[in-house]
Short mmCIF file of the C-alpha atoms (twelve columns), coordinates in Angstrom:
data_MODEL
# 
_entry.id   MODEL 
# 
loop_
_atom_site.group_PDB 
_atom_site.id 
_atom_site.type_symbol 
_atom_site.label_atom_id 
_atom_site.label_alt_id 
_atom_site.label_comp_id 
_atom_site.label_asym_id 
_atom_site.label_seq_id 
_atom_site.Cartn_x 
_atom_site.Cartn_y 
_atom_site.Cartn_z 
_atom_site.pdbx_PDB_model_num 
ATOM 1   C CA . MET A 1   158.844 -10.692 243.365 1 
ATOM 2   C CA . ARG A 2   158.572 -12.953 240.320 1 
ATOM 3   C CA . PHE A 3   161.235 -13.794 237.753 1 
ATOM 4   C CA . PRO A 4   161.011 -14.414 234.006 1 
ATOM 5   C CA . LEU A 5   162.787 -17.774 234.306 1 
ATOM 6   C CA . ARG A 6   160.671 -20.712 233.201 1 
ATOM 7   C CA . LEU A 7   162.200 -24.159 232.873 1 
ATOM 8   C CA . THR A 8   160.776 -25.745 229.727 1 
ATOM 9   C CA . GLY A 9   161.583 -28.932 227.895 1 
ATOM 10  C CA . LEU A 10  164.116 -31.359 229.324 1 
ATOM 11  C CA . VAL A 11  166.339 -30.327 232.247 1 
ATOM 12  C CA . ALA A 12  168.863 -32.983 233.219 1 
ATOM 13  C CA . ALA A 13  169.780 -33.829 236.802 1 
ATOM 14  C CA . PRO A 14  173.483 -34.599 236.245 1 
ATOM 15  C CA . HIS A 15  175.555 -37.121 238.128 1 
ATOM 16  C CA . THR A 16  178.439 -35.813 240.198 1 
ATOM 17  C CA . PRO A 17  181.594 -37.277 238.630 1 
ATOM 18  C CA . LEU A 18  183.928 -39.167 240.940 1 
ATOM 19  C CA . ASN A 19  187.317 -40.795 240.502 1 
ATOM 20  C CA . PRO A 20  187.621 -44.575 241.027 1 
ATOM 21  C CA . ASP A 21  188.759 -43.907 244.608 1 
ATOM 22  C CA . GLY A 22  185.580 -41.927 245.307 1 
ATOM 23  C CA . SER A 23  187.149 -38.455 245.237 1 
ATOM 24  C CA . LEU A 24  185.575 -35.638 243.248 1 
ATOM 25  C CA . ASN A 25  186.472 -35.428 239.555 1 
ATOM 26  C CA . PRO A 26  185.169 -32.070 238.259 1 
ATOM 27  C CA . ALA A 27  187.277 -32.415 235.089 1 
ATOM 28  C CA . THR A 28  184.467 -34.563 233.630 1 
ATOM 29  C CA . ILE A 29  181.826 -31.833 233.964 1 
ATOM 30  C CA . PRO A 30  182.623 -30.039 230.655 1 
ATOM 31  C CA . ALA A 31  182.014 -33.330 228.817 1 
ATOM 32  C CA . GLN A 32  178.716 -33.787 230.655 1 
ATOM 33  C CA . ALA A 33  177.663 -30.264 229.698 1 
ATOM 34  C CA . ARG A 34  178.591 -30.822 226.045 1 
ATOM 35  C CA . LEU A 35  176.587 -34.045 225.937 1 
ATOM 36  C CA . LEU A 36  173.510 -32.249 227.286 1 
ATOM 37  C CA . GLN A 37  173.857 -29.415 224.800 1 
ATOM 38  C CA . GLU A 38  174.389 -31.816 221.887 1 
ATOM 39  C CA . SER A 39  171.314 -33.795 223.011 1 
ATOM 40  C CA . GLY A 40  169.082 -30.721 223.077 1 
ATOM 41  C CA . VAL A 41  168.688 -30.691 226.845 1 
ATOM 42  C CA . ARG A 42  167.731 -27.176 227.932 1 
ATOM 43  C CA . GLY A 43  169.120 -26.941 231.449 1 
ATOM 44  C CA . ALA A 44  170.853 -28.661 234.363 1 
ATOM 45  C CA . PHE A 45  169.660 -29.174 237.934 1 
ATOM 46  C CA . ILE A 46  172.912 -29.919 239.737 1 
ATOM 47  C CA . CYS A 47  173.732 -31.409 243.148 1 
ATOM 48  C CA . GLY A 48  170.320 -32.959 243.566 1 
ATOM 49  C CA . THR A 49  169.450 -36.576 244.322 1 
ATOM 50  C CA . THR A 50  171.089 -37.873 241.146 1 
ATOM 51  C CA . GLY A 51  174.114 -35.729 241.990 1 
ATOM 52  C CA . GLU A 52  174.398 -37.430 245.415 1 
ATOM 53  C CA . SER A 53  174.402 -34.006 247.061 1 
ATOM 54  C CA . LEU A 54  173.875 -35.211 250.613 1 
ATOM 55  C CA . SER A 55  176.868 -37.539 250.229 1 
ATOM 56  C CA . LEU A 56  179.130 -34.611 249.296 1 
ATOM 57  C CA . THR A 57  180.979 -32.145 251.497 1 
ATOM 58  C CA . VAL A 58  180.208 -28.448 251.278 1 
ATOM 59  C CA . SER A 59  183.538 -27.806 249.572 1 
ATOM 60  C CA . GLU A 60  182.757 -30.510 247.001 1 
ATOM 61  C CA . ARG A 61  179.351 -29.000 246.285 1 
ATOM 62  C CA . VAL A 62  181.003 -25.602 245.885 1 
ATOM 63  C CA . ALA A 63  183.489 -27.094 243.406 1 
ATOM 64  C CA . VAL A 64  180.721 -28.799 241.416 1 
ATOM 65  C CA . THR A 65  178.760 -25.548 241.178 1 
ATOM 66  C CA . GLU A 66  181.793 -23.619 239.982 1 
ATOM 67  C CA . ALA A 67  182.648 -26.268 237.394 1 
ATOM 68  C CA . TRP A 68  179.116 -26.371 235.991 1 
ATOM 69  C CA . CYS A 69  178.753 -22.591 235.806 1 
ATOM 70  C CA . ASP A 70  182.113 -22.380 234.019 1 
ATOM 71  C CA . ALA A 71  181.282 -25.234 231.654 1 
ATOM 72  C CA . VAL A 72  177.863 -23.897 230.667 1 
ATOM 73  C CA . ALA A 73  178.945 -20.235 230.481 1 
ATOM 74  C CA . GLY A 74  175.382 -18.967 230.227 1 
ATOM 75  C CA . LYS A 75  174.352 -21.311 227.392 1 
ATOM 76  C CA . MET A 76  171.666 -23.041 229.474 1 
ATOM 77  C CA . PRO A 77  170.060 -22.348 232.849 1 
ATOM 78  C CA . ILE A 78  171.708 -23.852 235.898 1 
ATOM 79  C CA . VAL A 79  169.705 -24.611 239.038 1 
ATOM 80  C CA . VAL A 80  171.812 -25.484 242.082 1 
ATOM 81  C CA . HIS A 81  170.321 -27.632 244.811 1 
ATOM 82  C CA . VAL A 82  171.585 -26.148 248.088 1 
ATOM 83  C CA . GLY A 83  169.410 -28.020 250.579 1 
ATOM 84  C CA . SER A 84  171.014 -29.534 253.661 1 
ATOM 85  C CA . ASN A 85  170.037 -30.751 257.102 1 
ATOM 86  C CA . SER A 86  172.265 -27.893 258.293 1 
ATOM 87  C CA . LEU A 87  170.641 -24.523 257.625 1 
ATOM 88  C CA . MET A 88  174.019 -22.816 257.899 1 
ATOM 89  C CA . GLU A 89  175.461 -25.057 255.192 1 
ATOM 90  C CA . ALA A 90  172.433 -24.430 252.976 1 
ATOM 91  C CA . ARG A 91  172.867 -20.683 253.344 1 
ATOM 92  C CA . VAL A 92  176.570 -20.893 252.461 1 
ATOM 93  C CA . LEU A 93  175.727 -22.926 249.364 1 
ATOM 94  C CA . ALA A 94  172.907 -20.560 248.375 1 
ATOM 95  C CA . SER A 95  175.119 -17.495 248.647 1 
ATOM 96  C CA . HIS A 96  177.892 -19.201 246.705 1 
ATOM 97  C CA . ALA A 97  175.520 -20.313 243.916 1 
ATOM 98  C CA . ALA A 98  174.292 -16.741 243.542 1 
ATOM 99  C CA . GLN A 99  177.854 -15.443 243.370 1 
ATOM 100 C CA . CYS A 100 178.613 -17.996 240.631 1 
ATOM 101 C CA . GLY A 101 175.713 -16.709 238.553 1 
ATOM 102 C CA . ALA A 102 173.367 -19.672 238.969 1 
ATOM 103 C CA . ASP A 103 169.965 -18.983 237.448 1 
ATOM 104 C CA . ALA A 104 168.139 -20.428 240.444 1 
ATOM 105 C CA . ILE A 105 168.640 -22.381 243.629 1 
ATOM 106 C CA . ALA A 106 166.566 -25.204 245.071 1 
ATOM 107 C CA . ALA A 107 166.184 -26.765 248.495 1 
ATOM 108 C CA . MET A 108 164.580 -29.983 249.637 1 
ATOM 109 C CA . ALA A 109 163.109 -30.240 253.119 1 
ATOM 110 C CA . PRO A 110 165.476 -31.197 255.947 1 
ATOM 111 C CA . SER A 111 165.117 -34.944 256.399 1 
ATOM 112 C CA . PHE A 112 166.420 -35.711 259.907 1 
ATOM 113 C CA . PHE A 113 164.351 -33.386 262.071 1 
ATOM 114 C CA . LYS A 114 161.035 -33.367 260.214 1 
ATOM 115 C CA . SER A 115 159.336 -30.025 259.593 1 
ATOM 116 C CA . SER A 116 155.804 -28.803 260.030 1 
ATOM 117 C CA . LEU A 117 154.497 -26.511 257.300 1 
ATOM 118 C CA . ASP A 118 155.433 -23.382 259.255 1 
ATOM 119 C CA . GLU A 119 158.882 -24.733 260.082 1 
ATOM 120 C CA . LEU A 120 159.548 -25.660 256.466 1 
ATOM 121 C CA . ILE A 121 158.540 -22.184 255.334 1 
ATOM 122 C CA . ALA A 122 160.875 -20.646 257.929 1 
ATOM 123 C CA . TYR A 123 163.734 -22.885 256.764 1 
ATOM 124 C CA . CYS A 124 163.207 -22.021 253.093 1 
ATOM 125 C CA . ALA A 125 162.923 -18.330 253.937 1 
ATOM 126 C CA . ALA A 126 166.270 -18.442 255.718 1 
ATOM 127 C CA . VAL A 127 167.867 -20.174 252.723 1 
ATOM 128 C CA . ALA A 128 166.351 -17.639 250.336 1 
ATOM 129 C CA . GLU A 129 167.665 -14.716 252.394 1 
ATOM 130 C CA . ALA A 130 171.221 -15.853 251.631 1 
ATOM 131 C CA . ALA A 131 170.596 -15.342 247.894 1 
ATOM 132 C CA . PRO A 132 168.062 -12.498 247.833 1 
ATOM 133 C CA . GLN A 133 168.176 -11.896 244.074 1 
ATOM 134 C CA . THR A 134 168.080 -15.560 242.995 1 
ATOM 135 C CA . PRO A 135 164.865 -17.507 242.324 1 
ATOM 136 C CA . LEU A 136 164.191 -20.367 244.735 1 
ATOM 137 C CA . TYR A 137 162.537 -23.669 243.899 1 
ATOM 138 C CA . TYR A 138 161.217 -25.897 246.651 1 
ATOM 139 C CA . TYR A 139 162.410 -29.429 245.860 1 
ATOM 140 C CA . ASP A 140 159.516 -31.700 246.778 1 
ATOM 141 C CA . ILE A 141 160.735 -35.309 246.998 1 
ATOM 142 C CA . PRO A 142 158.810 -36.991 249.828 1 
ATOM 143 C CA . THR A 143 160.021 -40.511 248.981 1 
ATOM 144 C CA . MET A 144 163.489 -39.399 250.107 1 
ATOM 145 C CA . THR A 145 162.772 -36.766 252.779 1 
ATOM 146 C CA . ASN A 146 159.677 -38.393 254.304 1 
ATOM 147 C CA . VAL A 147 158.243 -34.883 254.633 1 
ATOM 148 C CA . PRO A 148 154.730 -35.217 253.150 1 
ATOM 149 C CA . ILE A 149 153.646 -31.576 253.437 1 
ATOM 150 C CA . PRO A 150 150.973 -30.702 250.828 1 
ATOM 151 C CA . THR A 151 152.916 -28.936 248.107 1 
ATOM 152 C CA . ALA A 152 150.189 -26.590 246.895 1 
ATOM 153 C CA . GLN A 153 149.544 -25.487 250.469 1 
ATOM 154 C CA . PHE A 154 153.259 -24.819 250.889 1 
ATOM 155 C CA . LEU A 155 153.295 -22.635 247.784 1 
ATOM 156 C CA . GLU A 156 150.233 -20.680 248.832 1 
ATOM 157 C CA . GLN A 157 151.575 -19.990 252.313 1 
ATOM 158 C CA . ALA A 158 155.282 -19.610 251.553 1 
ATOM 159 C CA . GLY A 159 154.601 -17.289 248.624 1 
ATOM 160 C CA . LYS A 160 153.354 -14.698 251.104 1 
ATOM 161 C CA . SER A 161 156.649 -14.504 252.993 1 
ATOM 162 C CA . ILE A 162 159.395 -15.621 250.572 1 
ATOM 163 C CA . PRO A 163 159.635 -13.032 247.787 1 
ATOM 164 C CA . THR A 164 162.016 -15.147 245.694 1 
ATOM 165 C CA . LEU A 165 159.939 -18.340 245.844 1 
ATOM 166 C CA . HIS A 166 159.620 -19.197 242.176 1 
ATOM 167 C CA . GLY A 167 158.255 -22.721 241.968 1 
ATOM 168 C CA . VAL A 168 158.644 -26.407 242.735 1 
ATOM 169 C CA . LYS A 169 160.709 -29.263 241.434 1 
ATOM 170 C CA . PHE A 170 157.906 -31.768 241.843 1 
ATOM 171 C CA . THR A 171 159.507 -35.202 242.265 1 
ATOM 172 C CA . ASN A 172 156.290 -36.668 243.531 1 
ATOM 173 C CA . ASN A 173 153.950 -39.161 241.856 1 
ATOM 174 C CA . ASP A 174 150.849 -37.612 243.437 1 
ATOM 175 C CA . LEU A 175 149.203 -36.353 240.254 1 
ATOM 176 C CA . VAL A 176 146.276 -34.827 242.143 1 
ATOM 177 C CA . THR A 177 148.663 -32.576 244.035 1 
ATOM 178 C CA . LEU A 178 150.527 -31.831 240.801 1 
ATOM 179 C CA . GLN A 179 147.293 -30.550 239.295 1 
ATOM 180 C CA . GLU A 180 146.703 -28.332 242.344 1 
ATOM 181 C CA . CYS A 181 150.206 -26.879 242.017 1 
ATOM 182 C CA . LEU A 182 149.806 -26.204 238.298 1 
ATOM 183 C CA . ALA A 183 146.617 -24.292 239.051 1 
ATOM 184 C CA . LEU A 184 148.771 -21.768 240.959 1 
ATOM 185 C CA . GLU A 185 149.827 -20.137 237.715 1 
ATOM 186 C CA . SER A 186 152.281 -17.653 239.222 1 
ATOM 187 C CA . PHE A 187 154.669 -20.506 240.086 1 
ATOM 188 C CA . ASP A 188 156.889 -22.586 237.809 1 
ATOM 189 C CA . ILE A 189 156.180 -26.289 238.315 1 
ATOM 190 C CA . VAL A 190 158.776 -28.643 236.849 1 
ATOM 191 C CA . PHE A 191 158.040 -32.356 236.953 1 
ATOM 192 C CA . GLY A 192 160.554 -34.864 238.296 1 
ATOM 193 C CA . TYR A 193 159.151 -38.316 237.445 1 
ATOM 194 C CA . ASP A 194 160.640 -39.467 234.139 1 
ATOM 195 C CA . GLU A 195 158.368 -42.502 233.909 1 
ATOM 196 C CA . LEU A 196 155.251 -40.319 234.321 1 
ATOM 197 C CA . LEU A 197 156.252 -37.488 231.991 1 
ATOM 198 C CA . LEU A 198 153.335 -38.016 229.609 1 
ATOM 199 C CA . ALA A 199 150.859 -37.761 232.465 1 
ATOM 200 C CA . GLY A 200 152.532 -34.543 233.570 1 
ATOM 201 C CA . LEU A 201 152.312 -33.090 230.065 1 
ATOM 202 C CA . ALA A 202 148.623 -33.955 229.914 1 
ATOM 203 C CA . MET A 203 148.108 -31.914 233.077 1 
ATOM 204 C CA . GLY A 204 149.969 -28.901 231.748 1 
ATOM 205 C CA . VAL A 205 153.604 -29.450 232.682 1 
ATOM 206 C CA . ARG A 206 156.015 -27.783 230.236 1 
ATOM 207 C CA . GLY A 207 159.344 -28.496 231.933 1 
ATOM 208 C CA . ALA A 208 160.763 -31.674 233.431 1 
ATOM 209 C CA . VAL A 209 163.871 -32.484 235.471 1 
ATOM 210 C CA . GLY A 210 165.143 -36.031 235.287 1 
ATOM 211 C CA . SER A 211 168.028 -38.429 235.728 1 
ATOM 212 C CA . THR A 212 167.502 -40.395 232.530 1 
ATOM 213 C CA . TYR A 213 167.605 -37.224 230.429 1 
ATOM 214 C CA . ASN A 214 171.382 -37.401 230.882 1 
ATOM 215 C CA . PHE A 215 171.632 -40.402 228.568 1 
ATOM 216 C CA . ALA A 216 168.215 -40.843 226.897 1 
ATOM 217 C CA . ALA A 217 167.183 -37.316 225.961 1 
ATOM 218 C CA . PRO A 218 166.182 -38.260 222.367 1 
ATOM 219 C CA . LEU A 219 163.572 -40.677 223.711 1 
ATOM 220 C CA . TYR A 220 161.875 -37.972 225.771 1 
ATOM 221 C CA . GLN A 221 162.175 -35.381 223.021 1 
ATOM 222 C CA . ARG A 222 160.249 -37.806 220.835 1 
ATOM 223 C CA . LEU A 223 157.637 -38.045 223.572 1 
ATOM 224 C CA . PHE A 224 157.409 -34.239 223.921 1 
ATOM 225 C CA . ALA A 225 157.135 -33.730 220.144 1 
ATOM 226 C CA . ALA A 226 154.473 -36.401 219.730 1 
ATOM 227 C CA . PHE A 227 152.402 -34.941 222.545 1 
ATOM 228 C CA . ASP A 228 152.674 -31.429 221.137 1 
ATOM 229 C CA . ARG A 229 151.369 -32.529 217.718 1 
ATOM 230 C CA . GLY A 230 148.586 -34.583 219.277 1 
ATOM 231 C CA . ASP A 231 150.062 -37.977 218.366 1 
ATOM 232 C CA . LEU A 232 149.204 -39.791 221.576 1 
ATOM 233 C CA . PRO A 233 149.951 -43.331 220.336 1 
ATOM 234 C CA . THR A 234 153.559 -42.344 219.599 1 
ATOM 235 C CA . ALA A 235 153.822 -40.460 222.901 1 
ATOM 236 C CA . ARG A 236 152.490 -43.452 224.810 1 
ATOM 237 C CA . GLN A 237 154.912 -45.789 223.072 1 
ATOM 238 C CA . ALA A 238 157.839 -43.524 223.995 1 
ATOM 239 C CA . GLN A 239 156.649 -43.416 227.596 1 
ATOM 240 C CA . LEU A 240 156.359 -47.199 227.704 1 
ATOM 241 C CA . GLN A 241 159.916 -47.480 226.411 1 
ATOM 242 C CA . SER A 242 160.997 -45.140 229.202 1 
ATOM 243 C CA . VAL A 243 159.198 -47.280 231.778 1 
ATOM 244 C CA . ARG A 244 160.850 -50.440 230.499 1 
ATOM 245 C CA . MET A 245 164.299 -48.824 230.574 1 
ATOM 246 C CA . ILE A 246 163.753 -47.537 234.103 1 
ATOM 247 C CA . ARG A 247 162.537 -50.971 235.259 1 
ATOM 248 C CA . ILE A 248 165.834 -52.449 234.078 1 
ATOM 249 C CA . LEU A 249 167.826 -49.741 235.852 1 
ATOM 250 C CA . GLN A 250 165.834 -50.349 239.031 1 
ATOM 251 C CA . GLU A 251 166.758 -54.036 238.995 1 
ATOM 252 C CA . PHE A 252 170.380 -52.998 239.584 1 
ATOM 253 C CA . GLY A 253 169.538 -50.086 241.900 1 
ATOM 254 C CA . PHE A 254 168.478 -46.998 239.985 1 
ATOM 255 C CA . ALA A 255 171.039 -44.477 241.258 1 
ATOM 256 C CA . ARG A 256 174.047 -46.706 240.721 1 
ATOM 257 C CA . ALA A 257 172.851 -48.090 237.375 1 
ATOM 258 C CA . SER A 258 171.938 -44.705 235.916 1 
ATOM 259 C CA . LYS A 259 175.422 -43.449 236.768 1 
ATOM 260 C CA . ALA A 260 176.968 -46.514 235.160 1 
ATOM 261 C CA . MET A 261 175.007 -45.682 232.009 1 
ATOM 262 C CA . MET A 262 177.087 -42.540 231.607 1 
ATOM 263 C CA . GLY A 263 180.236 -44.603 231.254 1 
ATOM 264 C CA . LEU A 264 178.518 -46.945 228.827 1 
ATOM 265 C CA . ILE A 265 177.772 -44.053 226.453 1 
ATOM 266 C CA . GLY A 266 181.275 -42.606 226.758 1 
ATOM 267 C CA . VAL A 267 181.043 -39.924 229.470 1 
ATOM 268 C CA . ASP A 268 182.359 -41.794 232.492 1 
ATOM 269 C CA . CYS A 269 181.188 -40.214 235.759 1 
ATOM 270 C CA . GLY A 270 182.828 -42.875 237.900 1 
ATOM 271 C CA . PRO A 271 181.252 -44.830 240.749 1 
ATOM 272 C CA . VAL A 272 178.595 -43.844 243.233 1 
ATOM 273 C CA . ARG A 273 179.708 -43.038 246.772 1 
ATOM 274 C CA . LEU A 274 178.845 -45.094 249.838 1 
ATOM 275 C CA . PRO A 275 176.306 -45.775 251.254 1 
ATOM 276 C CA . LEU A 276 175.361 -46.506 247.629 1 
ATOM 277 C CA . ARG A 277 177.262 -49.559 246.401 1 
ATOM 278 C CA . PRO A 278 179.289 -49.115 243.214 1 
ATOM 279 C CA . MET A 279 178.402 -51.343 240.268 1 
ATOM 280 C CA . THR A 280 180.655 -54.332 239.687 1 
ATOM 281 C CA . GLU A 281 182.092 -54.993 236.242 1 
ATOM 282 C CA . PRO A 282 179.838 -58.048 235.684 1 
ATOM 283 C CA . GLU A 283 176.813 -55.924 236.623 1 
ATOM 284 C CA . ILE A 284 177.872 -53.200 234.187 1 
ATOM 285 C CA . GLN A 285 178.295 -55.771 231.438 1 
ATOM 286 C CA . GLU A 286 174.847 -57.209 232.144 1 
ATOM 287 C CA . LEU A 287 173.296 -53.728 232.185 1 
ATOM 288 C CA . ALA A 288 174.944 -53.013 228.831 1 
ATOM 289 C CA . ARG A 289 173.669 -56.297 227.419 1 
ATOM 290 C CA . ARG A 290 170.114 -55.482 228.515 1 
ATOM 291 C CA . LEU A 291 170.104 -51.978 227.015 1 
ATOM 292 C CA . THR A 292 172.389 -52.227 223.980 1 
ATOM 293 C CA . GLY A 293 170.510 -51.292 220.827 1 
ATOM 294 C CA . MET A 294 167.832 -49.341 222.676 1 
ATOM 295 C CA . ASP A 295 166.384 -46.595 220.513 1 
ATOM 296 C CA . GLY A 296 166.504 -43.142 222.099 1 
ATOM 297 C CA . LEU A 297 169.868 -43.079 223.862 1 
ATOM 298 C CA . SER A 298 171.946 -39.920 223.468 1 
ATOM 299 C CA . LYS A 299 174.863 -42.043 222.243 1 
ATOM 300 C CA . PRO A 300 175.176 -45.773 221.549 1 
ATOM 301 C CA . ILE A 301 176.462 -48.046 224.290 1 
ATOM 302 C CA . ARG A 302 180.156 -48.511 223.598 1 
ATOM 303 C CA . VAL A 303 181.230 -51.710 225.333 1 
ATOM 304 C CA . SER A 304 181.217 -55.225 223.917 1 
ATOM 305 C CA . VAL A 305 178.546 -57.395 225.470 1 
# 
């Protein structure tokens, strides 16, 4: 089975909004969805790494999925990450996402008990069975899972036994493996390294999922447009600007700083949840000072610095 869904252009990986006390705040999700739509972002990949999915309870992930599907109302594709170290939890989340009308589900490899290739295929098959009419993306992110299974080999083998296997969210800086995956033309390969987007485009990527697309979509749209018209100097300059922005975010801790950026542009998603350490007010002010006036943000930074 193959599906017509292809993720093209920018697909944001939204932050999961929390209240100051760390509890879930789904009331912010409609504002997040509006910002993406206004910025020209074409889809949302929810409850992934940026969404702190493995720090959420199952009931919280269910609530986030429902809020996003309601907020988007079919205006852009929604991919729900349902992966978990518990297969039973992943199956519950997969079934629920399908019932909510999600366009696709995704699952990263379990990260506590490490999988062999055959075991990973069996895990993904069991997840897929819980949503038998919904496309499944394998979420390849070896820097987080420490599961370095060759992605192209996974696709070739898993495609024989998982009828809904649709593609890969390739959050992996191994560009050789990316090229091997793209050569498997029956699968949809979406690229997950914002700071390497231009390299991905050069190899044939047409869709990208990223954290910084939440607040800097215009920068990457400029990169996409320049590449498409063959203006490589402009595309390279946009990519360099992305790299410099991401370097600054990394100085503060990328996950926590990228979430703080949402508040700085007026869509406050609250703090990160432990074990990530929330940003302090002086850190937020310094982050704002470093990035105020940057060209390519979805909205200007709003605090005084």
